[in-house]
MIMIVO-769182 format. One record per residue: residue number from 0; residue in one letter; x, y, z of N, C-alpha, C in turn. Coordinates in Angstrom, 1 decimal, m for minus. Layout:
% residues N
<nuke num="NUM" residu="A" n_east="X" n_north="Y" n_up="Z" ca_east="X" ca_north="Y" ca_up="Z" c_east="X" c_north="Y" c_up="Z"/>
...
//
This chain:
% residues 118
<nuke num="0" residu="Q" n_east="265.8" n_north="161.8" n_up="161.2" ca_east="265.9" ca_north="161.3" ca_up="162.6" c_east="264.6" c_north="161.6" c_up="163.2"/>
<nuke num="1" residu="V" n_east="264.2" n_north="160.7" n_up="163.8" ca_east="262.8" ca_north="160.2" ca_up="164.7" c_east="263.3" c_north="159.6" c_up="166.1"/>
<nuke num="2" residu="S" n_east="262.5" n_north="160.2" n_up="167.2" ca_east="262.6" ca_north="159.8" ca_up="168.4" c_east="261.4" c_north="159.6" c_up="168.9"/>
<nuke num="3" residu="L" n_east="261.4" n_north="158.5" n_up="170.1" ca_east="260.2" ca_north="158.5" ca_up="170.7" c_east="260.7" c_north="158.4" c_up="172.0"/>
<nuke num="4" residu="V" n_east="260.2" n_north="159.2" n_up="172.8" ca_east="260.6" ca_north="159.5" ca_up="174.4" c_east="259.6" c_north="159.0" c_up="175.3"/>
<nuke num="5" residu="E" n_east="259.5" n_north="158.2" n_up="176.2" ca_east="258.5" ca_north="157.8" ca_up="177.1" c_east="258.7" c_north="158.4" c_up="178.5"/>
<nuke num="6" residu="S" n_east="257.5" n_north="158.5" n_up="179.2" ca_east="257.8" ca_north="158.7" ca_up="180.6" c_east="256.6" c_north="158.4" c_up="181.4"/>
<nuke num="7" residu="G" n_east="256.7" n_north="158.2" n_up="182.7" ca_east="255.6" ca_north="157.9" ca_up="183.7" c_east="255.5" c_north="156.4" c_up="184.1"/>
<nuke num="8" residu="G" n_east="256.8" n_north="155.8" n_up="183.9" ca_east="257.1" ca_north="154.4" ca_up="184.7" c_east="257.1" c_north="154.7" c_up="186.2"/>
<nuke num="9" residu="G" n_east="257.1" n_north="153.5" n_up="186.8" ca_east="257.6" ca_north="153.6" ca_up="188.3" c_east="256.8" c_north="152.3" c_up="189.4"/>
<nuke num="10" residu="L" n_east="256.9" n_north="152.8" n_up="190.2" ca_east="256.5" ca_north="151.6" ca_up="191.5" c_east="255.1" c_north="151.8" c_up="191.9"/>
<nuke num="11" residu="V" n_east="254.2" n_north="151.0" n_up="191.6" ca_east="252.8" ca_north="151.4" ca_up="192.2" c_east="252.2" c_north="150.1" c_up="193.1"/>
<nuke num="12" residu="Q" n_east="251.5" n_north="150.3" n_up="194.0" ca_east="250.7" ca_north="149.1" ca_up="194.6" c_east="249.4" c_north="148.7" c_up="193.8"/>
<nuke num="13" residu="P" n_east="249.5" n_north="147.2" n_up="193.9" ca_east="248.3" ca_north="146.8" ca_up="193.3" c_east="247.0" c_north="147.4" c_up="193.5"/>
<nuke num="14" residu="G" n_east="246.2" n_north="147.9" n_up="192.1" ca_east="245.1" ca_north="148.4" ca_up="192.5" c_east="245.1" c_north="149.9" c_up="192.0"/>
<nuke num="15" residu="G" n_east="246.3" n_north="150.3" n_up="192.1" ca_east="246.9" ca_north="151.7" ca_up="191.8" c_east="246.6" c_north="151.8" c_up="190.5"/>
<nuke num="16" residu="S" n_east="247.2" n_north="153.2" n_up="190.0" ca_east="247.3" ca_north="153.8" ca_up="188.5" c_east="248.4" c_north="154.6" c_up="188.3"/>
<nuke num="17" residu="L" n_east="248.9" n_north="154.3" n_up="187.1" ca_east="249.9" ca_north="155.1" ca_up="186.4" c_east="249.5" c_north="155.6" c_up="185.0"/>
<nuke num="18" residu="R" n_east="250.2" n_north="156.6" n_up="184.7" ca_east="250.0" ca_north="157.2" ca_up="183.2" c_east="251.2" c_north="157.2" c_up="182.7"/>
<nuke num="19" residu="L" n_east="251.3" n_north="156.7" n_up="181.4" ca_east="252.6" ca_north="156.7" ca_up="180.7" c_east="252.3" c_north="157.7" c_up="179.5"/>
<nuke num="20" residu="S" n_east="253.5" n_north="158.2" n_up="179.1" ca_east="253.4" ca_north="159.3" ca_up="177.8" c_east="254.4" c_north="158.9" c_up="177.1"/>
<nuke num="21" residu="C" n_east="254.2" n_north="159.2" n_up="175.8" ca_east="255.1" ca_north="159.3" ca_up="174.7" c_east="255.3" c_north="160.1" c_up="173.7"/>
<nuke num="22" residu="A" n_east="256.2" n_north="160.7" n_up="173.6" ca_east="256.2" ca_north="161.8" ca_up="172.7" c_east="257.4" c_north="161.8" c_up="171.4"/>
<nuke num="23" residu="A" n_east="256.8" n_north="161.9" n_up="170.3" ca_east="257.5" ca_north="161.6" ca_up="169.1" c_east="258.1" c_north="163.0" c_up="168.5"/>
<nuke num="24" residu="S" n_east="259.4" n_north="162.9" n_up="168.2" ca_east="259.8" ca_north="164.1" ca_up="167.7" c_east="260.8" c_north="163.9" c_up="166.5"/>
<nuke num="25" residu="G" n_east="261.3" n_north="164.9" n_up="165.6" ca_east="262.3" ca_north="165.0" ca_up="164.9" c_east="261.5" c_north="165.2" c_up="163.5"/>
<nuke num="26" residu="R" n_east="262.0" n_north="164.1" n_up="162.4" ca_east="261.3" ca_north="164.6" ca_up="161.1" c_east="260.0" c_north="163.9" c_up="160.9"/>
<nuke num="27" residu="L" n_east="259.0" n_north="164.3" n_up="161.1" ca_east="257.6" ca_north="163.7" ca_up="161.1" c_east="256.9" c_north="164.1" c_up="159.9"/>
<nuke num="28" residu="F" n_east="256.9" n_north="163.4" n_up="158.7" ca_east="256.0" ca_north="163.9" ca_up="157.6" c_east="254.6" c_north="163.7" c_up="157.9"/>
<nuke num="29" residu="S" n_east="254.2" n_north="162.3" n_up="158.8" ca_east="253.0" ca_north="162.3" ca_up="159.1" c_east="253.3" c_north="160.8" c_up="160.0"/>
<nuke num="30" residu="I" n_east="252.2" n_north="160.7" n_up="160.9" ca_east="252.4" ca_north="159.5" ca_up="161.9" c_east="251.0" c_north="158.7" c_up="161.7"/>
<nuke num="31" residu="N" n_east="251.2" n_north="157.3" n_up="161.6" ca_east="250.0" ca_north="156.5" ca_up="161.4" c_east="249.5" c_north="156.0" c_up="162.7"/>
<nuke num="32" residu="D" n_east="249.9" n_north="154.6" n_up="163.1" ca_east="249.3" ca_north="154.3" ca_up="164.5" c_east="250.5" c_north="154.5" c_up="165.4"/>
<nuke num="33" residu="M" n_east="250.1" n_north="154.6" n_up="166.9" ca_east="250.9" ca_north="154.7" ca_up="167.9" c_east="250.4" c_north="153.9" c_up="169.0"/>
<nuke num="34" residu="G" n_east="251.0" n_north="153.4" n_up="169.7" ca_east="250.8" ca_north="152.1" ca_up="170.5" c_east="251.7" c_north="151.9" c_up="171.4"/>
<nuke num="35" residu="W" n_east="251.4" n_north="150.9" n_up="172.4" ca_east="252.2" ca_north="150.6" ca_up="173.5" c_east="252.2" c_north="149.0" c_up="173.3"/>
<nuke num="36" residu="Y" n_east="253.8" n_north="148.6" n_up="174.0" ca_east="253.8" ca_north="147.2" ca_up="174.1" c_east="254.6" c_north="146.9" c_up="175.3"/>
<nuke num="37" residu="R" n_east="254.4" n_north="145.8" n_up="175.8" ca_east="255.0" ca_north="145.4" ca_up="177.0" c_east="255.8" c_north="144.2" c_up="176.9"/>
<nuke num="38" residu="Q" n_east="257.0" n_north="144.1" n_up="177.8" ca_east="257.4" ca_north="142.7" ca_up="177.8" c_east="257.8" c_north="142.5" c_up="179.3"/>
<nuke num="39" residu="A" n_east="257.2" n_north="141.4" n_up="179.8" ca_east="257.7" ca_north="141.0" ca_up="181.2" c_east="259.0" c_north="140.4" c_up="181.1"/>
<nuke num="40" residu="P" n_east="259.9" n_north="139.8" n_up="182.3" ca_east="260.8" ca_north="138.9" ca_up="182.2" c_east="260.7" c_north="137.9" c_up="182.0"/>
<nuke num="41" residu="G" n_east="261.2" n_north="137.1" n_up="180.9" ca_east="261.3" ca_north="135.8" ca_up="180.4" c_east="260.2" c_north="135.7" c_up="179.5"/>
<nuke num="42" residu="K" n_east="259.3" n_north="136.8" n_up="178.9" ca_east="258.4" ca_north="136.3" ca_up="178.3" c_east="258.6" c_north="137.4" c_up="176.9"/>
<nuke num="43" residu="Q" n_east="257.7" n_north="137.1" n_up="175.8" ca_east="257.7" ca_north="138.0" ca_up="174.5" c_east="257.1" c_north="139.3" c_up="174.8"/>
<nuke num="44" residu="R" n_east="257.5" n_north="140.2" n_up="174.0" ca_east="257.0" ca_north="141.5" ca_up="173.9" c_east="255.7" c_north="141.2" c_up="173.2"/>
<nuke num="45" residu="E" n_east="254.5" n_north="141.7" n_up="174.1" ca_east="253.2" ca_north="141.8" ca_up="173.5" c_east="252.3" c_north="143.2" c_up="173.3"/>
<nuke num="46" residu="L" n_east="251.6" n_north="143.2" n_up="172.6" ca_east="250.7" ca_north="144.5" ca_up="172.4" c_east="249.9" c_north="144.7" c_up="173.5"/>
<nuke num="47" residu="V" n_east="249.9" n_north="145.8" n_up="174.1" ca_east="249.0" ca_north="146.2" ca_up="175.1" c_east="247.8" c_north="147.0" c_up="174.6"/>
<nuke num="48" residu="A" n_east="248.0" n_north="148.3" n_up="173.8" ca_east="247.0" ca_north="149.0" ca_up="173.1" c_east="247.5" c_north="149.5" c_up="171.8"/>
<nuke num="49" residu="I" n_east="246.5" n_north="150.0" n_up="170.8" ca_east="247.1" ca_north="150.9" ca_up="169.7" c_east="246.1" c_north="151.8" c_up="169.5"/>
<nuke num="50" residu="S" n_east="246.6" n_north="153.1" n_up="169.0" ca_east="245.7" ca_north="153.9" ca_up="168.5" c_east="245.8" c_north="154.2" c_up="167.3"/>
<nuke num="51" residu="S" n_east="245.0" n_north="154.0" n_up="166.1" ca_east="245.1" ca_north="154.1" ca_up="164.8" c_east="244.9" c_north="155.4" c_up="164.3"/>
<nuke num="52" residu="S" n_east="245.2" n_north="155.8" n_up="163.0" ca_east="245.2" ca_north="157.1" ca_up="162.5" c_east="243.7" c_north="157.3" c_up="162.5"/>
<nuke num="53" residu="D" n_east="243.1" n_north="156.6" n_up="162.3" ca_east="241.2" ca_north="156.8" ca_up="162.3" c_east="240.6" c_north="157.1" c_up="163.3"/>
<nuke num="54" residu="G" n_east="241.4" n_north="157.1" n_up="164.1" ca_east="240.8" ca_north="157.3" ca_up="165.7" c_east="240.5" c_north="155.9" c_up="166.3"/>
<nuke num="55" residu="S" n_east="240.7" n_north="155.0" n_up="165.9" ca_east="240.1" ca_north="153.9" ca_up="166.5" c_east="241.2" c_north="153.3" c_up="167.2"/>
<nuke num="56" residu="T" n_east="240.9" n_north="152.1" n_up="168.3" ca_east="241.6" ca_north="151.8" ca_up="169.3" c_east="241.6" c_north="149.9" c_up="169.5"/>
<nuke num="57" residu="N" n_east="242.5" n_north="149.7" n_up="169.9" ca_east="242.5" ca_north="148.4" ca_up="170.3" c_east="243.3" c_north="148.0" c_up="171.4"/>
<nuke num="58" residu="Y" n_east="242.8" n_north="147.0" n_up="172.3" ca_east="243.2" ca_north="146.7" ca_up="173.3" c_east="243.6" c_north="145.3" c_up="173.7"/>
<nuke num="59" residu="A" n_east="244.8" n_north="144.9" n_up="174.2" ca_east="244.9" ca_north="143.3" ca_up="174.7" c_east="243.7" c_north="142.8" c_up="175.5"/>
<nuke num="60" residu="D" n_east="243.1" n_north="141.6" n_up="175.4" ca_east="242.2" ca_north="141.2" ca_up="176.4" c_east="242.5" c_north="141.7" c_up="177.9"/>
<nuke num="61" residu="S" n_east="243.7" n_north="141.4" n_up="178.0" ca_east="244.2" ca_north="141.4" ca_up="179.8" c_east="244.0" c_north="142.7" c_up="180.2"/>
<nuke num="62" residu="V" n_east="244.1" n_north="143.9" n_up="179.3" ca_east="243.8" ca_north="145.2" ca_up="179.9" c_east="242.5" c_north="146.0" c_up="179.6"/>
<nuke num="63" residu="K" n_east="241.6" n_north="145.1" n_up="178.9" ca_east="240.4" ca_north="145.9" ca_up="178.4" c_east="239.6" c_north="146.2" c_up="179.8"/>
<nuke num="64" residu="G" n_east="239.2" n_north="147.7" n_up="179.7" ca_east="238.6" ca_north="148.0" ca_up="181.0" c_east="239.4" c_north="148.6" c_up="182.1"/>
<nuke num="65" residu="R" n_east="240.5" n_north="148.6" n_up="181.7" ca_east="241.5" ca_north="148.7" ca_up="182.9" c_east="242.3" c_north="150.0" c_up="182.2"/>
<nuke num="66" residu="F" n_east="242.8" n_north="149.7" n_up="180.9" ca_east="243.6" ca_north="150.9" ca_up="180.4" c_east="243.1" c_north="151.5" c_up="179.3"/>
<nuke num="67" residu="T" n_east="243.2" n_north="152.9" n_up="179.1" ca_east="242.8" ca_north="153.4" ca_up="178.1" c_east="244.2" c_north="154.6" c_up="177.6"/>
<nuke num="68" residu="I" n_east="243.9" n_north="154.2" n_up="176.1" ca_east="244.7" ca_north="154.7" ca_up="175.0" c_east="244.6" c_north="156.1" c_up="174.7"/>
<nuke num="69" residu="S" n_east="245.2" n_north="157.1" n_up="174.5" ca_east="244.6" ca_north="158.3" ca_up="174.1" c_east="246.0" c_north="158.9" c_up="172.9"/>
<nuke num="70" residu="R" n_east="245.5" n_north="159.9" n_up="172.3" ca_east="246.5" ca_north="160.3" ca_up="171.4" c_east="246.2" c_north="161.9" c_up="171.1"/>
<nuke num="71" residu="D" n_east="247.3" n_north="162.7" n_up="171.0" ca_east="247.0" ca_north="164.3" ca_up="170.8" c_east="248.3" c_north="164.5" c_up="170.0"/>
<nuke num="72" residu="K" n_east="248.0" n_north="164.9" n_up="168.7" ca_east="249.0" ca_north="165.3" ca_up="167.8" c_east="250.3" c_north="164.1" c_up="168.0"/>
<nuke num="73" residu="N" n_east="251.6" n_north="164.6" n_up="168.1" ca_east="252.4" ca_north="163.6" ca_up="168.3" c_east="252.9" c_north="162.9" c_up="169.5"/>
<nuke num="74" residu="T" n_east="251.8" n_north="162.8" n_up="170.5" ca_east="251.8" ca_north="162.2" ca_up="171.6" c_east="250.9" c_north="161.2" c_up="172.0"/>
<nuke num="75" residu="V" n_east="251.3" n_north="160.0" n_up="172.5" ca_east="250.4" ca_north="158.7" ca_up="172.9" c_east="250.5" c_north="158.6" c_up="174.4"/>
<nuke num="76" residu="S" n_east="249.3" n_north="158.4" n_up="175.2" ca_east="249.5" ca_north="158.2" ca_up="176.5" c_east="248.6" c_north="157.0" c_up="177.0"/>
<nuke num="77" residu="L" n_east="248.9" n_north="156.3" n_up="178.2" ca_east="248.5" ca_north="155.2" ca_up="178.4" c_east="248.1" c_north="155.2" c_up="179.9"/>
<nuke num="78" residu="Q" n_east="246.7" n_north="155.8" n_up="180.2" ca_east="246.3" ca_north="155.6" ca_up="181.5" c_east="245.9" c_north="154.2" c_up="181.9"/>
<nuke num="79" residu="M" n_east="246.7" n_north="153.7" n_up="183.0" ca_east="246.5" ca_north="152.4" ca_up="183.7" c_east="245.9" c_north="152.4" c_up="184.9"/>
<nuke num="80" residu="S" n_east="244.7" n_north="151.5" n_up="185.2" ca_east="244.1" ca_north="151.4" ca_up="186.4" c_east="244.0" c_north="150.1" c_up="186.9"/>
<nuke num="81" residu="S" n_east="243.7" n_north="149.9" n_up="188.0" ca_east="243.5" ca_north="148.7" ca_up="188.7" c_east="244.6" c_north="147.8" c_up="188.2"/>
<nuke num="82" residu="L" n_east="245.9" n_north="148.3" n_up="188.5" ca_east="247.0" ca_north="147.6" ca_up="188.1" c_east="247.1" c_north="146.4" c_up="189.0"/>
<nuke num="83" residu="K" n_east="247.6" n_north="145.3" n_up="188.2" ca_east="247.9" ca_north="143.9" ca_up="188.8" c_east="249.3" c_north="143.7" c_up="188.7"/>
<nuke num="84" residu="P" n_east="249.7" n_north="143.0" n_up="189.5" ca_east="251.2" ca_north="142.3" ca_up="189.6" c_east="251.5" c_north="142.0" c_up="188.3"/>
<nuke num="85" residu="E" n_east="250.8" n_north="141.3" n_up="187.5" ca_east="251.0" ca_north="140.7" ca_up="186.3" c_east="251.4" c_north="141.8" c_up="185.3"/>
<nuke num="86" residu="D" n_east="250.9" n_north="143.0" n_up="185.5" ca_east="251.3" ca_north="144.5" ca_up="184.4" c_east="252.6" c_north="144.5" c_up="184.6"/>
<nuke num="87" residu="T" n_east="253.4" n_north="144.1" n_up="185.6" ca_east="254.7" ca_north="144.3" ca_up="185.9" c_east="255.6" c_north="144.1" c_up="184.6"/>
<nuke num="88" residu="A" n_east="256.2" n_north="145.0" n_up="183.9" ca_east="256.8" ca_north="144.9" ca_up="182.5" c_east="257.6" c_north="146.1" c_up="182.2"/>
<nuke num="89" residu="V" n_east="258.3" n_north="145.9" n_up="181.2" ca_east="258.9" ca_north="147.1" ca_up="180.6" c_east="257.9" c_north="147.5" c_up="179.6"/>
<nuke num="90" residu="Y" n_east="257.6" n_north="149.0" n_up="179.5" ca_east="256.5" ca_north="149.3" ca_up="178.4" c_east="257.0" c_north="150.0" c_up="177.4"/>
<nuke num="91" residu="Y" n_east="256.9" n_north="149.9" n_up="176.3" ca_east="257.5" ca_north="150.4" ca_up="175.0" c_east="256.6" c_north="151.1" c_up="174.2"/>
<nuke num="92" residu="C" n_east="256.6" n_north="152.4" n_up="173.7" ca_east="256.2" ca_north="153.1" ca_up="172.7" c_east="256.6" c_north="152.7" c_up="171.5"/>
<nuke num="93" residu="N" n_east="255.6" n_north="152.5" n_up="170.5" ca_east="255.8" ca_north="152.1" ca_up="169.2" c_east="255.0" c_north="153.0" c_up="168.1"/>
<nuke num="94" residu="A" n_east="255.6" n_north="153.1" n_up="167.1" ca_east="254.5" ca_north="154.3" ca_up="166.2" c_east="255.3" c_north="154.0" c_up="164.7"/>
<nuke num="95" residu="G" n_east="254.2" n_north="154.2" n_up="163.7" ca_east="254.5" ca_north="154.1" ca_up="162.3" c_east="254.5" c_north="155.2" c_up="162.0"/>
<nuke num="96" residu="I" n_east="255.8" n_north="155.9" n_up="161.4" ca_east="255.8" ca_north="157.2" ca_up="161.1" c_east="256.6" c_north="157.3" c_up="159.6"/>
<nuke num="97" residu="R" n_east="256.1" n_north="158.0" n_up="159.0" ca_east="256.8" ca_north="158.7" ca_up="157.6" c_east="257.4" c_north="159.9" c_up="157.9"/>
<nuke num="98" residu="E" n_east="258.8" n_north="159.6" n_up="157.7" ca_east="259.7" ca_north="160.7" ca_up="157.5" c_east="259.5" c_north="161.5" c_up="156.3"/>
<nuke num="99" residu="T" n_east="259.3" n_north="161.1" n_up="155.1" ca_east="258.7" ca_north="161.4" ca_up="153.8" c_east="257.7" c_north="160.7" c_up="153.2"/>
<nuke num="100" residu="R" n_east="257.0" n_north="161.4" n_up="152.3" ca_east="255.8" ca_north="160.9" ca_up="151.8" c_east="255.9" c_north="159.3" c_up="151.5"/>
<nuke num="101" residu="W" n_east="257.1" n_north="158.9" n_up="151.2" ca_east="257.4" ca_north="157.7" ca_up="150.8" c_east="258.0" c_north="156.5" c_up="151.5"/>
<nuke num="102" residu="A" n_east="258.4" n_north="156.8" n_up="152.7" ca_east="259.0" ca_north="156.1" ca_up="154.0" c_east="258.3" c_north="156.0" c_up="155.1"/>
<nuke num="103" residu="L" n_east="257.7" n_north="154.8" n_up="155.3" ca_east="257.2" ca_north="154.4" ca_up="156.3" c_east="258.0" c_north="153.4" c_up="157.2"/>
<nuke num="104" residu="N" n_east="258.4" n_north="153.8" n_up="158.3" ca_east="259.1" ca_north="153.0" ca_up="159.3" c_east="258.5" c_north="152.9" c_up="160.6"/>
<nuke num="105" residu="R" n_east="258.5" n_north="151.7" n_up="161.3" ca_east="258.4" ca_north="151.5" ca_up="162.9" c_east="259.5" c_north="152.2" c_up="163.8"/>
<nuke num="106" residu="H" n_east="259.0" n_north="152.7" n_up="164.7" ca_east="260.0" ca_north="153.2" ca_up="165.7" c_east="259.5" c_north="153.0" c_up="167.0"/>
<nuke num="107" residu="W" n_east="260.7" n_north="152.8" n_up="168.0" ca_east="260.3" ca_north="152.1" ca_up="169.3" c_east="260.9" c_north="153.2" c_up="170.2"/>
<nuke num="108" residu="G" n_east="260.4" n_north="153.2" n_up="171.4" ca_east="261.2" ca_north="154.1" ca_up="172.5" c_east="262.1" c_north="153.0" c_up="173.2"/>
<nuke num="109" residu="Q" n_east="262.4" n_north="153.9" n_up="174.1" ca_east="263.7" ca_north="153.3" ca_up="175.2" c_east="262.9" c_north="152.0" c_up="176.0"/>
<nuke num="110" residu="G" n_east="261.8" n_north="152.4" n_up="176.4" ca_east="261.3" ca_north="151.8" ca_up="177.4" c_east="261.0" c_north="152.4" c_up="178.8"/>
<nuke num="111" residu="T" n_east="259.9" n_north="152.1" n_up="179.4" ca_east="259.8" ca_north="152.5" ca_up="180.7" c_east="259.3" c_north="151.3" c_up="181.7"/>
<nuke num="112" residu="Q" n_east="260.0" n_north="151.3" n_up="182.6" ca_east="259.9" ca_north="150.1" ca_up="183.8" c_east="258.4" c_north="150.4" c_up="184.5"/>
<nuke num="113" residu="V" n_east="257.5" n_north="149.3" n_up="184.7" ca_east="256.4" ca_north="149.7" ca_up="185.7" c_east="256.5" c_north="148.2" c_up="186.5"/>
<nuke num="114" residu="V" n_east="256.4" n_north="148.5" n_up="187.9" ca_east="256.5" ca_north="147.5" ca_up="188.6" c_east="255.1" c_north="147.7" c_up="189.9"/>
<nuke num="115" residu="V" n_east="254.3" n_north="146.5" n_up="189.8" ca_east="253.2" ca_north="146.6" ca_up="190.4" c_east="253.3" c_north="145.7" c_up="191.7"/>
<nuke num="116" residu="S" n_east="253.4" n_north="146.1" n_up="192.7" ca_east="254.0" ca_north="145.4" ca_up="194.1" c_east="253.7" c_north="146.0" c_up="195.3"/>
<nuke num="117" residu="S" n_east="253.3" n_north="145.3" n_up="196.2" ca_east="252.9" ca_north="145.8" ca_up="197.4" c_east="254.3" c_north="146.0" c_up="198.4"/>
//
């Protein structure tokens, strides 16, 4: 059993900052990539940022220069700055996790709401 638990969402004014965190627990043989997706009302879920096992990171163009993803063992965080109303969405943690040497599965967190509004 593997679980991803997110924290850190909330309401923030435009231009403000928030930090999201996600902790993986359970049967963790190894973790490949960990990242963040978001889904705004009426829109498809989209990749925000991802941290690969080799240390490389990738960001959606819309958040480059404003968001920073970081990873420490089984935890991934997303520091969000200069937030805009269009960043409003439910943010989901996602990870590629091996529960055994042979089984690689993708796991999702439950989601955390971020609202950017004055």
